[in-house]
C-alpha positions as CSV (number, residue, x, y, z in Angstrom):
1,M,-69.9,118.2,-127.2
2,S,-66.2,118.4,-126.6
3,S,-64.3,116.2,-124.1
4,Y,-60.9,116.7,-122.5
5,T,-58.3,114.0,-123.2
6,P,-55.5,114.3,-120.8
7,Q,-51.8,113.8,-121.8
8,T,-50.9,110.0,-121.4
9,D,-47.6,108.3,-120.7
10,L,-48.3,105.0,-119.2
11,S,-44.7,104.1,-118.6
12,L,-44.2,107.2,-116.5
13,E,-47.4,106.7,-114.5
14,R,-46.5,103.0,-113.8
15,S,-43.0,104.1,-112.8
16,R,-44.5,106.5,-110.2
17,L,-46.7,103.7,-108.8
18,A,-43.9,101.2,-108.7
19,G,-41.6,103.7,-107.1
20,M,-44.1,104.3,-104.3
21,M,-44.3,100.6,-103.8
22,L,-40.6,100.2,-103.7
23,A,-40.5,103.2,-101.3
24,G,-43.0,101.5,-99.0
25,V,-41.0,98.3,-98.9
26,S,-37.7,100.0,-98.2
27,Y,-39.4,102.2,-95.5
28,G,-40.7,99.1,-93.9
29,V,-36.9,97.7,-93.7
30,Y,-35.8,101.2,-92.6
31,L,-38.4,101.2,-89.9
32,L,-37.4,97.7,-88.6
33,L,-33.7,98.6,-88.5
34,T,-34.5,101.8,-86.7
35,V,-36.4,100.1,-84.0
36,Q,-33.5,97.6,-83.7
37,A,-31.0,100.4,-83.4
38,V,-33.0,102.3,-80.9
39,I,-33.3,99.2,-78.7
40,A,-29.6,98.5,-79.0
41,L,-28.7,102.0,-78.0
42,V,-30.9,102.3,-74.9
43,Q,-30.2,98.9,-73.5
44,R,-27.0,97.5,-71.9
45,P,-25.3,94.8,-74.2
46,R,-25.1,91.3,-73.0
47,H,-21.9,89.4,-72.0
48,G,-20.3,92.5,-70.4
49,Q,-19.9,94.5,-73.7
50,K,-19.3,98.1,-73.4
51,I,-22.1,100.5,-74.3
52,A,-21.1,103.0,-77.1
53,N,-19.9,106.0,-75.4
54,N,-21.7,108.3,-77.9
55,R,-25.0,106.3,-77.6
56,R,-27.1,109.5,-76.9
57,T,-25.7,111.2,-79.9
58,L,-26.4,108.2,-82.1
59,L,-29.9,107.8,-80.6
60,C,-30.8,111.4,-81.4
61,Y,-29.2,111.0,-84.9
62,T,-31.2,107.8,-85.6
63,L,-34.5,109.4,-84.4
64,I,-34.0,112.7,-86.4
65,T,-33.1,111.0,-89.5
66,F,-35.9,108.6,-89.3
67,A,-38.5,111.5,-88.5
68,L,-37.1,113.4,-91.5
69,G,-37.4,110.3,-93.8
70,T,-40.8,109.6,-92.6
71,I,-41.9,113.2,-93.5
72,S,-40.4,112.8,-96.9
73,L,-42.2,109.5,-97.6
74,A,-45.5,110.9,-96.3
75,C,-45.3,113.9,-98.6
76,N,-44.5,111.7,-101.6
77,A,-47.3,109.4,-100.6
78,K,-49.8,112.4,-100.4
79,Y,-48.6,113.8,-103.8
80,T,-49.2,110.3,-105.3
81,V,-52.8,110.5,-104.0
82,M,-53.2,114.1,-105.5
83,I,-51.9,112.8,-108.9
84,W,-54.6,110.2,-109.4
85,I,-57.3,111.3,-107.2
86,D,-57.4,115.1,-106.0
87,L,-55.9,116.6,-109.1
88,R,-56.5,114.0,-111.9
89,D,-58.6,116.4,-113.9
90,S,-55.9,119.1,-113.9
91,P,-54.5,120.3,-117.3
92,G,-52.0,117.6,-118.7
93,G,-53.4,115.0,-116.3
94,P,-51.2,112.7,-114.1
95,V,-48.3,112.8,-116.5
96,A,-48.0,116.7,-116.2
97,L,-48.3,116.3,-112.4
98,I,-45.5,113.8,-112.2
99,Q,-43.3,115.9,-114.6
100,N,-43.9,119.2,-112.8
101,A,-43.7,117.9,-109.3
102,M,-41.4,120.7,-108.1
103,Q,-44.1,123.3,-108.7
104,Y,-46.0,122.0,-105.6
105,R,-44.8,122.9,-102.1
106,I,-45.4,119.4,-100.8
107,N,-42.8,118.0,-103.1
108,F,-40.4,120.8,-102.1
109,L,-40.9,119.9,-98.5
110,A,-40.2,116.1,-99.3
111,L,-37.0,117.1,-101.1
112,C,-35.8,119.3,-98.3
113,C,-36.3,116.7,-95.7
114,G,-34.6,114.1,-97.9
115,L,-31.6,116.4,-98.5
116,V,-31.2,117.2,-94.9
117,T,-31.4,113.6,-94.0
118,E,-28.6,112.8,-96.5
119,W,-26.5,115.7,-95.1
120,L,-26.7,114.1,-91.6
121,M,-26.0,110.7,-93.0
122,Q,-23.0,111.8,-94.9
123,A,-21.8,113.7,-91.7
124,L,-21.9,110.4,-89.7
125,L,-19.7,108.7,-92.4
126,L,-17.3,111.9,-92.1
127,Y,-17.0,111.4,-88.4
128,R,-16.5,107.6,-88.5
129,C,-13.7,108.1,-91.1
130,F,-12.0,110.7,-88.9
131,V,-12.1,108.6,-85.9
132,I,-10.5,105.6,-87.6
133,W,-7.8,107.8,-89.1
134,N,-7.3,109.6,-85.7
135,W,-8.3,113.0,-87.2
136,A,-5.4,113.1,-89.6
137,R,-5.4,116.4,-91.6
138,H,-4.5,114.7,-94.9
139,V,-7.7,112.7,-94.6
140,M,-9.9,115.5,-93.2
141,I,-9.3,118.1,-95.9
142,P,-10.4,116.4,-98.9
143,M,-13.4,114.7,-97.1
144,V,-14.5,118.1,-95.6
145,A,-14.1,119.8,-99.1
146,L,-16.3,117.2,-100.7
147,Y,-18.9,117.4,-98.0
148,I,-19.1,121.3,-98.2
149,G,-19.4,121.1,-102.0
150,M,-22.2,118.5,-101.8
151,I,-24.2,120.7,-99.4
152,A,-23.7,123.9,-101.5
153,I,-24.9,122.1,-104.6
154,S,-27.9,120.6,-102.9
155,V,-28.8,124.2,-101.8
156,L,-28.9,125.1,-105.4
157,V,-31.0,122.1,-106.3
158,Q,-33.6,123.3,-103.7
159,A,-33.5,126.8,-105.1
160,R,-34.7,125.6,-108.4
161,T,-38.3,125.3,-107.2
162,G,-40.8,125.2,-110.1
163,T,-38.2,123.8,-112.6
164,L,-38.9,120.5,-114.3
165,F,-37.2,118.1,-112.0
166,Y,-35.7,115.8,-114.6
167,K,-33.9,118.9,-116.2
168,I,-32.2,120.2,-113.1
169,N,-28.6,119.8,-114.1
170,T,-27.4,120.6,-110.6
171,E,-29.1,117.5,-109.2
172,L,-26.7,115.4,-111.4
173,A,-23.7,117.3,-110.0
174,Y,-25.1,116.8,-106.4
175,L,-25.4,113.1,-107.0
176,S,-21.9,112.9,-108.3
177,F,-20.6,114.6,-105.3
178,Q,-22.5,112.2,-103.0
179,V,-21.1,109.1,-104.8
180,A,-17.5,110.5,-104.7
181,H,-17.9,111.2,-100.9
182,T,-19.2,107.7,-100.2
183,M,-16.6,105.9,-102.3
184,L,-13.8,107.9,-100.8
185,Y,-15.0,107.1,-97.4
186,T,-15.1,103.4,-98.2
187,I,-11.6,103.5,-99.7
188,L,-10.1,105.4,-96.8
189,V,-11.7,103.2,-94.0
190,V,-10.9,99.9,-95.8
191,K,-7.3,101.0,-96.3
192,R,-6.9,101.9,-92.6
193,L,-8.4,98.6,-91.4
194,L,-6.2,96.7,-93.9
195,S,-3.2,98.5,-92.6
196,I,-4.0,97.7,-89.0
197,R,-4.7,94.1,-89.7
198,G,-1.4,93.7,-91.6
199,Q,0.4,95.1,-88.5
200,M,-1.3,92.7,-86.2
201,K,-0.4,89.8,-88.5
202,Q,3.3,90.8,-88.5
203,A,3.3,90.9,-84.7
204,L,1.4,87.6,-84.3
205,V,1.8,85.0,-86.9
206,E,-1.3,83.2,-85.9
207,Y,-3.4,86.3,-85.2
208,D,-7.0,85.8,-86.0
209,S,-7.9,88.6,-88.3
210,S,-11.6,87.6,-88.7
211,T,-12.8,90.5,-86.7
212,Y,-11.2,93.1,-89.0
213,D,-12.3,91.1,-92.1
214,T,-15.9,91.2,-90.9
215,I,-15.8,94.9,-90.3
216,I,-14.2,95.5,-93.8
217,L,-16.8,93.4,-95.3
218,M,-19.6,95.2,-93.5
219,V,-18.4,98.6,-94.6
220,V,-17.9,97.5,-98.3
221,E,-21.3,95.8,-98.4
222,S,-23.2,98.7,-96.9
223,A,-21.5,101.3,-99.2
224,M,-21.7,99.0,-102.3
225,A,-25.6,98.7,-101.9
226,Y,-26.1,102.3,-101.8
227,T,-23.5,103.2,-104.4
228,I,-25.0,100.7,-107.0
229,F,-28.5,102.1,-106.4
230,I,-27.5,105.7,-106.6
231,M,-25.3,104.9,-109.7
232,I,-28.5,103.5,-111.4
233,F,-30.2,106.7,-110.5
234,I,-27.4,108.9,-112.0
235,I,-27.3,107.0,-115.2
236,A,-31.1,107.2,-115.6
237,F,-31.0,110.9,-114.7
238,A,-28.3,111.6,-117.2
239,V,-30.0,110.0,-120.1
240,H,-33.3,111.6,-119.0
241,S,-35.1,108.3,-118.4
242,S,-38.0,109.7,-116.5
243,S,-39.4,106.3,-115.8
244,L,-36.4,104.9,-114.2
245,T,-35.5,108.0,-112.4
246,T,-38.9,108.3,-110.8
247,T,-38.7,104.7,-109.5
248,C,-35.3,105.1,-108.0
249,F,-35.8,108.6,-106.6
250,L,-38.6,107.8,-104.2
251,S,-36.5,105.1,-102.4
252,I,-33.0,106.7,-102.4
253,F,-33.2,108.1,-98.9
254,Q,-34.4,105.0,-97.3
255,V,-31.7,102.9,-99.0
256,Q,-29.0,105.2,-97.7
257,G,-30.6,105.1,-94.2
258,I,-30.7,101.3,-94.2
259,S,-26.9,101.2,-95.1
260,Q,-26.1,103.5,-92.2
261,L,-28.3,101.6,-89.6
262,F,-26.2,98.4,-90.1
263,I,-23.1,100.3,-88.9
264,I,-25.0,102.1,-86.0
265,I,-26.4,98.8,-84.7
266,R,-22.9,97.3,-84.7
267,V,-21.5,100.4,-82.8
268,A,-24.3,100.1,-80.3
269,H,-23.4,96.6,-79.6
270,G,-19.8,97.5,-79.1
271,R,-18.5,95.6,-82.1
272,A,-17.1,98.6,-84.2
273,V,-13.7,100.3,-84.2
274,T,-13.8,103.5,-82.1
275,S,-10.1,104.2,-82.2
276,T,-6.8,103.0,-83.8
277,R,-4.3,105.0,-81.9
278,N,-0.9,103.6,-81.1
279,T,-1.9,100.0,-82.1
280,A,1.3,97.9,-81.6
281,A,2.4,94.4,-81.0
282,P,2.5,92.7,-77.6
283,T,5.9,92.5,-75.9
284,A,5.2,89.7,-73.4
285,L,2.9,86.6,-72.8
286,A,1.0,85.4,-69.8
287,F,0.0,81.7,-69.6
288,A,-2.3,81.8,-66.5
289,G,-4.9,84.2,-65.0
290,T,-5.4,87.7,-66.4
291,V,-2.4,89.9,-66.7
292,S,-2.2,93.6,-68.0
293,I,1.3,95.0,-68.7
294,T,2.0,98.5,-70.0
295,A,4.8,98.8,-72.5
296,E,6.1,102.1,-73.8
297,G,3.2,103.6,-75.7
298,T,1.3,100.4,-75.8
299,D,-1.3,98.8,-73.6
300,V,-1.3,95.1,-74.0
301,A,-4.0,92.8,-72.5
302,R,-3.5,89.1,-72.2
303,V,-6.0,86.6,-71.3
304,A,-5.7,82.9,-70.7
305,M,-7.6,80.2,-68.7
306,P,-5.5,78.6,-65.8
307,E,-6.5,75.1,-66.9
308,Q,-5.4,75.6,-70.4
309,D,-1.9,75.8,-71.9
310,S,-3.1,78.2,-74.8
311,V,-3.1,81.9,-74.7
312,E,-5.1,84.6,-76.5
313,S,-3.3,87.8,-77.1
314,Y,-4.9,91.1,-78.0
315,S,-3.1,94.4,-78.8
316,V,-5.3,97.4,-78.0
317,S,-4.7,101.2,-78.2
318,A,-3.5,103.3,-75.5
319,K,-6.9,104.9,-75.5
320,L,-9.3,102.2,-76.8
321,A,-9.6,99.8,-79.6
322,K,-12.8,98.1,-79.1
323,V,-14.1,95.9,-81.8
């Protein structure tokens, strides 16, 4: 009496299970931040703060990316059930199902939803960078070129349906483009904010730069968390470490979404840079009441309490520099 013994690779099977558990935890954090972002976008901020002008667009963006991320996670969860329950007696056993995941349409759907989500998230970074740089062409051209290249390569990845996922070389190129795009965005934004902070310090010796420092730290931290995670994934993919690749891959979309939501929540609360045009130093001071004086090319708002001898000075743009 013959019996069938399926192929075994306990390390790969454990990594699939660990990856789904990590994906579930990261999705829970993603869900919580999505709810917070939606609430912040639909309600009026306290203390008279201005609602984000593009709140409707951000709300649609948040809901669409969350829906796509949910579909991707649901497909991965369903396929995990198929691996050990529905198709456990298939030739090759669970190991073959994990390695040949791209031969099943449910995984193709999960990958497509995840890639579209990443396109939208990278597009938001692109827009934020352009706004902070006032749509400067020398910034737009390389960023747009990287973005188009990233999309083109991701389409090639989706076209390789049926290929062993861990041997799709275009996936490695796609991840490299994505890291380059994220790092370039971070460098450009931080450089711009540091430049503005330096100008403000030159204009006002005692200027409190904590606001810009906070924004810079937020941008760096959000980008660093995702960059470190995806770099681990790239290294594992490059050395063909199927176990580590599987563990990271199932959570990569949620990690990127979490990084994005930190910025969106700040924008919704009116505490993010929306423009940096014509930032300049104040030309006069007022020591009582509230005075607004317009200098040539500069709007300077000065606020001071009548009963105090001190003054707080803020230099804002001719259009808006709301932080």
